[in-house]
C-alpha positions in Angstrom: -14.6 123.1 36.0 -12.4 123.3 39.1 -14.9 122.4 41.9 -14.3 118.9 43.2 -17.5 117.2 44.0 -17.0 113.9 45.4 -20.7 113.0 45.7 -20.8 113.5 41.8 -17.8 111.6 41.1 -19.2 108.6 43.2 -22.6 108.8 41.6 -21.5 109.1 38.0 -18.7 106.5 38.8 -21.2 104.0 39.9 -22.8 104.0 36.3 -20.0 105.1 34.1 -20.0 102.0 32.1 -23.6 102.1 31.2 -22.7 103.8 28.0 -19.8 106.1 26.5 -21.9 108.9 27.4 -22.1 108.1 31.0 -18.4 107.4 31.0 -17.8 110.9 29.4 -20.0 112.5 32.3 -18.0 110.6 34.8 -14.7 111.9 33.2 -16.1 115.6 33.3 -16.5 115.6 37.0 -13.5 113.6 37.8 -11.2 115.8 35.8 -11.5 118.5 38.3 -9.0 116.6 40.4 -6.6 117.0 37.5 -7.3 120.7 37.3 -6.6 121.0 40.8 -3.3 119.0 40.7 -2.2 121.3 37.8 -3.1 124.5 39.8 -1.3 123.3 42.9 1.8 122.6 40.7 1.8 126.1 39.5 0.0 125.8 36.2 -2.4 128.6 36.5 -2.9 129.5 32.7 -3.8 126.7 30.4 -3.9 128.4 27.1 -4.3 125.6 24.4 -4.6 122.3 25.5 -4.4 118.7 23.9 -5.9 115.7 25.4 -3.8 112.9 23.9 -6.1 109.9 24.4 -9.6 111.5 25.2 -11.7 108.5 25.3 -15.3 109.7 25.5 -14.0 113.2 25.8 -15.4 114.4 29.2 -12.2 115.6 30.4 -11.8 117.9 27.3 -15.3 119.4 28.0 -14.0 120.3 31.6 -10.9 121.6 30.4 -12.7 123.7 27.9 -14.5 125.7 30.6 -10.9 126.9 31.7 -8.9 127.0 28.6 -8.7 129.1 25.6 -9.0 126.0 23.4 -9.1 122.1 23.8 -8.3 119.4 21.3 -9.0 115.8 22.0 -7.8 112.9 20.1 -8.3 109.3 20.3 -7.7 106.2 18.2 -11.5 105.3 18.1 -14.2 107.9 17.5 -15.7 107.3 21.1 -15.9 111.1 21.5 -18.2 111.4 18.4 -21.5 110.9 20.3 -20.4 111.3 23.9 -18.2 114.2 24.0 -19.9 116.2 21.4 -23.3 115.7 23.1 -21.7 116.6 26.6 -20.2 119.7 25.2 -23.4 120.9 23.6 -25.2 120.4 27.0 -22.8 122.3 29.0 -22.7 125.1 26.4 -18.9 124.6 25.9 -17.1 126.2 23.1 -13.5 126.2 21.8 -13.4 122.5 21.9 -12.6 120.0 18.8 -12.2 116.1 18.5 -10.2 114.3 16.1 -9.6 110.6 15.5 -5.8 110.2 15.4 -2.9 108.0 16.7 -0.9 109.4 19.7 2.2 108.1 18.4 1.9 110.2 15.3 0.0 113.3 16.1 -1.3 115.5 13.3 -0.3 118.7 14.8 2.6 121.2 14.3 5.6 121.5 16.5 5.0 123.4 19.7 1.2 123.8 19.1 -0.1 123.2 22.8 0.6 124.9 26.2 -0.6 122.0 28.1 -0.7 118.4 27.0 -2.7 115.8 29.0 -2.4 112.1 29.1 -4.6 110.4 31.6 -4.8 106.6 31.9 -3.5 106.2 28.4 0.0 105.2 28.1 -0.6 101.8 29.4 -2.5 101.1 26.4 0.1 102.5 24.0 2.0 99.8 22.0 4.9 102.3 21.4 5.3 104.3 24.6 8.5 105.9 23.7 7.2 107.2 20.2 4.1 108.4 22.2 6.1 110.3 24.7 8.2 111.9 22.1 5.3 113.1 20.1 3.9 114.8 23.3 7.2 116.6 23.6 7.1 117.6 20.1 3.9 119.2 20.2 4.3 121.0 23.6 5.7 124.4 23.4 8.9 125.3 25.2 8.1 126.1 28.8 4.8 124.1 28.4 3.7 121.4 30.7 2.7 117.7 30.1 0.4 116.0 32.8 0.7 112.2 32.6 -1.1 109.8 34.9 -0.8 105.9 34.9 -0.3 103.1 37.3 2.2 100.3 37.5 0.9 97.1 36.0 1.6 94.9 38.9 -0.6 96.8 41.1 -4.3 95.9 41.5 -5.5 99.2 39.8 -2.7 99.2 37.1 -3.5 95.5 36.2 -6.8 96.7 34.6 -8.4 93.4 35.8 -11.6 93.1 37.8 -11.0 92.2 41.6 -12.1 89.0 43.0 -14.6 88.9 46.1 -11.8 86.7 47.5 -9.0 89.3 47.7 -6.5 87.3 45.6 -4.1 89.4 43.4 -4.5 86.9 40.5 -2.1 88.5 38.2 0.7 88.0 40.9 -0.1 84.4 41.4 -0.4 83.0 38.0 1.0 85.6 35.8 -0.4 88.3 33.6 -1.5 86.1 30.5 -3.4 83.4 32.6 -4.9 86.1 34.9 -6.2 87.9 31.9 -7.9 84.7 30.3 -9.4 83.7 33.7 -10.8 87.3 34.3 -12.5 87.0 30.9 -14.1 83.6 31.5 -15.1 84.8 35.1 -16.7 87.9 33.5 -18.8 85.8 31.1 -19.6 82.8 33.2 -19.4 83.6 36.8 -19.6 87.4 37.3 -20.8 86.7 41.1 -17.0 85.8 41.8 -15.9 89.4 40.8 -16.2 92.2 43.3 -17.8 95.0 40.9 -21.1 96.2 40.3 -22.8 95.1 37.0 -22.0 98.6 35.3 -18.9 99.3 37.4 -16.1 97.8 35.0 -15.7 98.0 31.2 -13.8 94.7 31.5 -17.2 92.9 32.3 -19.3 94.8 29.7 -16.6 94.2 26.9 -16.1 90.5 28.1 -19.8 89.7 27.9 -20.2 91.4 24.4 -17.2 89.3 23.3 -15.0 92.4 22.8 -12.4 91.3 25.2 -10.3 88.7 23.2 -6.9 90.4 23.3 -5.2 92.1 26.3 -5.1 95.9 25.8 -2.7 96.4 28.6 0.1 97.2 25.9 2.8 98.7 28.0 3.8 97.1 31.4 4.4 100.2 33.3 6.9 100.1 36.2 8.3 103.2 37.9 11.6 102.5 36.7 10.8 102.1 33.0 8.5 104.9 32.8 11.1 107.3 34.2 13.6 105.8 31.7 11.1 106.5 28.7 10.5 109.9 29.8 14.2 110.6 30.0 14.9 109.1 26.6 11.8 111.1 25.3 13.3 114.6 26.3 10.8 115.3 29.2 12.0 116.3 32.4 10.1 115.4 35.6 9.2 118.5 37.6 7.0 116.7 39.8 6.3 112.9 40.5 3.5 111.7 42.9 3.3 108.0 43.8 0.3 107.2 45.6 0.4 104.0 47.8 -2.8 102.1 48.3 -5.1 103.3 51.1 -4.9 99.8 52.6 -1.2 99.9 53.0 -1.5 103.7 54.5 -4.3 102.6 57.1 -2.6 99.2 58.1 1.3 99.9 57.9 1.8 103.8 57.8 5.4 103.5 58.5 5.9 101.2 55.5 3.7 103.2 53.3 6.2 106.1 53.8 9.0 103.9 52.4 7.2 102.0 49.6 8.0 104.6 46.8 11.8 104.2 47.5 11.5 100.1 47.2 11.4 99.0 43.6 9.5 95.8 43.6 7.3 97.0 46.5 6.1 100.3 44.8 5.2 98.6 41.5 2.8 96.4 43.6 1.6 98.8 46.1 1.3 101.9 44.4 -2.0 102.4 42.8 -1.7 105.8 41.0 1.2 107.8 39.6 1.0 111.4 38.5 3.7 113.5 36.8 4.1 116.9 35.9 6.7 117.1 32.9 8.6 119.7 30.8 10.2 119.2 27.3 14.1 120.0 27.9 15.4 119.0 24.5 14.7 119.0 20.9 13.4 115.9 19.1 14.2 115.9 15.3 12.4 114.0 12.6 14.1 111.7 10.1 14.1 114.8 7.7 16.1 116.8 10.2 13.5 119.2 11.1 12.9 120.3 14.7 10.1 118.3 16.2 10.0 119.4 19.7 11.4 121.6 22.4 
């Protein structure tokens, strides 16, 4: 589904945390932007696609409309009702889901032409192992798309914003900011600048599911580049998107931010990468595990 429909992205985004199915529908419409990114980067034939952290499976359904086959994996079985239902509604075939660990993928070497990792790696406890697995299952000449955000940025913090625009995680530190956000979500949601169904943090906190911080990899531009290099993945394209507020208020500064280490980790709200496997990863048994 290559057509970007901003009105559908907004409307489905407003209710995306109502249920897992609602989030899958939002992912379905939003994924047109990923398809457009890949197309502009020269990836015109998708072939066999892996979504290595598919969540509810909405992106898989969208990609299955354009690719020869799509497989989505996730640690939980969130896709079981959401993704399968959406695929049936859209009449999409050539799609499969599996419950699996991204750091130990149950697929043969070089099995996929394109591998997707959208808003996943920040929740991975072993990011280097995860990236090595993405390398291993991508064929020679294939492409890996990775999206994330620096953990110091408001978007990358995965914490709900306050009505008073104070970056709590920068003021009091990650641990205290997380605990304070959980308390506010449960006892004073009016202090948070999000609609009732506009953030999973709220719904999870209210249901008592937000007991531990799920931001497991504290991404920075520097450490992500280092992990990519160590995993044998070459950066073909790196896009660092500075926050809209900075672009509006200080366009000259915005142009310089990506080159300033600390500033970019606070002011870059989105990072997108097009990657290519450039060396072989070998298993302990000595067999080739990548390209």
